[in-house]
Short mmCIF file of the C-alpha atoms (twelve columns), coordinates in Angstrom:
data_MODEL
# 
_entry.id   MODEL 
# 
loop_
_atom_site.group_PDB 
_atom_site.id 
_atom_site.type_symbol 
_atom_site.label_atom_id 
_atom_site.label_alt_id 
_atom_site.label_comp_id 
_atom_site.label_asym_id 
_atom_site.label_seq_id 
_atom_site.Cartn_x 
_atom_site.Cartn_y 
_atom_site.Cartn_z 
_atom_site.pdbx_PDB_model_num 
ATOM 1  C CA . UNK A 1  94.952  130.041 93.810  1 
ATOM 2  C CA . UNK A 2  95.957  133.539 95.055  1 
ATOM 3  C CA . UNK A 3  93.491  135.555 97.830  1 
ATOM 4  C CA . UNK A 4  91.565  138.064 97.324  1 
ATOM 5  C CA . UNK A 5  91.049  140.901 99.234  1 
ATOM 6  C CA . UNK A 6  89.105  140.313 102.250 1 
ATOM 7  C CA . UNK A 7  85.295  139.998 101.000 1 
ATOM 8  C CA . UNK A 8  82.853  138.674 102.662 1 
ATOM 9  C CA . UNK A 9  79.529  137.638 101.220 1 
ATOM 10 C CA . UNK A 10 75.809  136.776 102.718 1 
ATOM 11 C CA . UNK A 11 73.405  133.835 100.976 1 
ATOM 12 C CA . UNK A 12 70.823  132.243 102.789 1 
ATOM 13 C CA . UNK A 13 70.509  128.525 103.248 1 
ATOM 14 C CA . UNK A 14 67.407  126.687 102.245 1 
ATOM 15 C CA . UNK A 15 65.635  127.073 106.101 1 
ATOM 16 C CA . UNK A 16 66.358  131.012 106.233 1 
ATOM 17 C CA . UNK A 17 69.297  130.599 107.938 1 
ATOM 18 C CA . UNK A 18 71.675  133.784 106.758 1 
ATOM 19 C CA . UNK A 19 75.445  132.480 106.016 1 
ATOM 20 C CA . UNK A 20 78.336  135.064 106.096 1 
ATOM 21 C CA . UNK A 21 81.549  133.686 103.781 1 
ATOM 22 C CA . UNK A 22 85.304  135.353 103.120 1 
ATOM 23 C CA . UNK A 23 85.434  134.974 98.997  1 
ATOM 24 C CA . UNK A 24 88.795  133.145 98.811  1 
ATOM 25 C CA . UNK A 25 89.251  132.709 95.462  1 
ATOM 26 C CA . UNK A 26 87.637  133.069 91.276  1 
ATOM 27 C CA . UNK A 27 88.038  130.431 88.947  1 
ATOM 28 C CA . UNK A 28 87.015  129.500 85.621  1 
ATOM 29 C CA . UNK A 29 86.006  126.508 84.039  1 
ATOM 30 C CA . UNK A 30 84.527  125.844 80.492  1 
ATOM 31 C CA . UNK A 31 84.155  129.949 80.378  1 
ATOM 32 C CA . UNK A 32 82.043  130.652 83.794  1 
ATOM 33 C CA . UNK A 33 83.153  131.756 87.128  1 
ATOM 34 C CA . UNK A 34 82.653  129.973 89.933  1 
ATOM 35 C CA . UNK A 35 83.825  131.270 93.572  1 
ATOM 36 C CA . UNK A 36 85.527  129.471 96.175  1 
ATOM 37 C CA . UNK A 37 84.362  130.849 99.327  1 
ATOM 38 C CA . UNK A 38 85.366  130.286 102.775 1 
ATOM 39 C CA . UNK A 39 82.367  129.993 105.823 1 
ATOM 40 C CA . UNK A 40 83.667  132.201 108.399 1 
ATOM 41 C CA . UNK A 41 81.109  131.041 111.742 1 
ATOM 42 C CA . UNK A 42 82.937  128.057 111.685 1 
ATOM 43 C CA . UNK A 43 83.257  125.991 115.038 1 
ATOM 44 C CA . UNK A 44 85.757  126.656 116.780 1 
ATOM 45 C CA . UNK A 45 88.464  123.661 116.286 1 
ATOM 46 C CA . UNK A 46 86.446  122.567 112.821 1 
ATOM 47 C CA . UNK A 47 88.871  121.926 109.418 1 
ATOM 48 C CA . UNK A 48 87.231  125.064 107.309 1 
ATOM 49 C CA . UNK A 49 85.076  123.651 104.330 1 
ATOM 50 C CA . UNK A 50 85.756  125.246 101.147 1 
ATOM 51 C CA . UNK A 51 82.095  126.055 99.149  1 
ATOM 52 C CA . UNK A 52 81.453  126.042 95.439  1 
ATOM 53 C CA . UNK A 53 79.632  128.551 94.467  1 
ATOM 54 C CA . UNK A 54 78.972  129.140 90.309  1 
ATOM 55 C CA . UNK A 55 78.850  132.982 89.620  1 
ATOM 56 C CA . UNK A 56 77.106  134.904 87.175  1 
ATOM 57 C CA . UNK A 57 76.578  138.277 86.750  1 
ATOM 58 C CA . UNK A 58 72.906  139.828 86.916  1 
ATOM 59 C CA . UNK A 59 74.046  143.550 85.097  1 
ATOM 60 C CA . UNK A 60 76.523  145.258 87.769  1 
ATOM 61 C CA . UNK A 61 76.082  142.785 90.681  1 
ATOM 62 C CA . UNK A 62 76.982  139.138 90.510  1 
ATOM 63 C CA . UNK A 63 74.845  136.152 92.101  1 
ATOM 64 C CA . UNK A 64 75.982  132.903 93.842  1 
ATOM 65 C CA . UNK A 65 74.081  129.804 92.928  1 
ATOM 66 C CA . UNK A 66 74.710  126.713 93.926  1 
ATOM 67 C CA . UNK A 67 75.446  123.980 91.809  1 
ATOM 68 C CA . UNK A 68 73.197  121.451 91.097  1 
ATOM 69 C CA . UNK A 69 74.167  119.587 88.450  1 
ATOM 70 C CA . UNK A 70 76.789  116.761 89.877  1 
ATOM 71 C CA . UNK A 71 78.677  116.432 86.640  1 
ATOM 72 C CA . UNK A 72 79.162  120.203 86.272  1 
ATOM 73 C CA . UNK A 73 80.243  120.526 90.302  1 
ATOM 74 C CA . UNK A 74 83.031  117.249 90.101  1 
ATOM 75 C CA . UNK A 75 84.156  118.566 87.051  1 
ATOM 76 C CA . UNK A 76 85.291  122.046 89.254  1 
ATOM 77 C CA . UNK A 77 86.525  120.338 92.243  1 
ATOM 78 C CA . UNK A 78 88.851  118.539 90.578  1 
ATOM 79 C CA . UNK A 79 89.799  121.505 88.386  1 
ATOM 80 C CA . UNK A 80 90.587  123.359 91.923  1 
ATOM 81 C CA . UNK A 81 92.474  120.118 93.477  1 
ATOM 82 C CA . UNK A 82 94.666  120.206 90.399  1 
ATOM 83 C CA . UNK A 83 95.309  123.690 91.330  1 
ATOM 84 C CA . UNK A 84 96.068  122.553 95.100  1 
ATOM 85 C CA . UNK A 85 98.344  120.000 93.276  1 
ATOM 86 C CA . UNK A 86 100.145 122.763 91.251  1 
ATOM 87 C CA . UNK A 87 100.620 124.842 94.009  1 
ATOM 88 C CA . UNK A 88 101.996 122.097 96.412  1 
ATOM 89 C CA . UNK A 89 104.465 120.977 93.859  1 
ATOM 90 C CA . UNK A 90 105.929 123.901 93.660  1 
ATOM 91 C CA . UNK A 91 106.972 124.652 96.679  1 
# 
């Protein structure tokens, strides 16, 4: 995975809280794009947790959507894990 230019994405959670993420990478699985996001406001000492969101295009804008389907989420998560494993093997 290559790191994109620092791009910040703001989303609103189910409680109305604004959460800021840094765009880590974009991957494509089964012709659908997914964003890999890192929270920017993680507590000091907490391990960064990667967040997966589905990317859809609305005109010129991209929309970030949660992945509600467990099968779809697991398929994307497995793909990302395999990418990370391949990078580890190359080092």
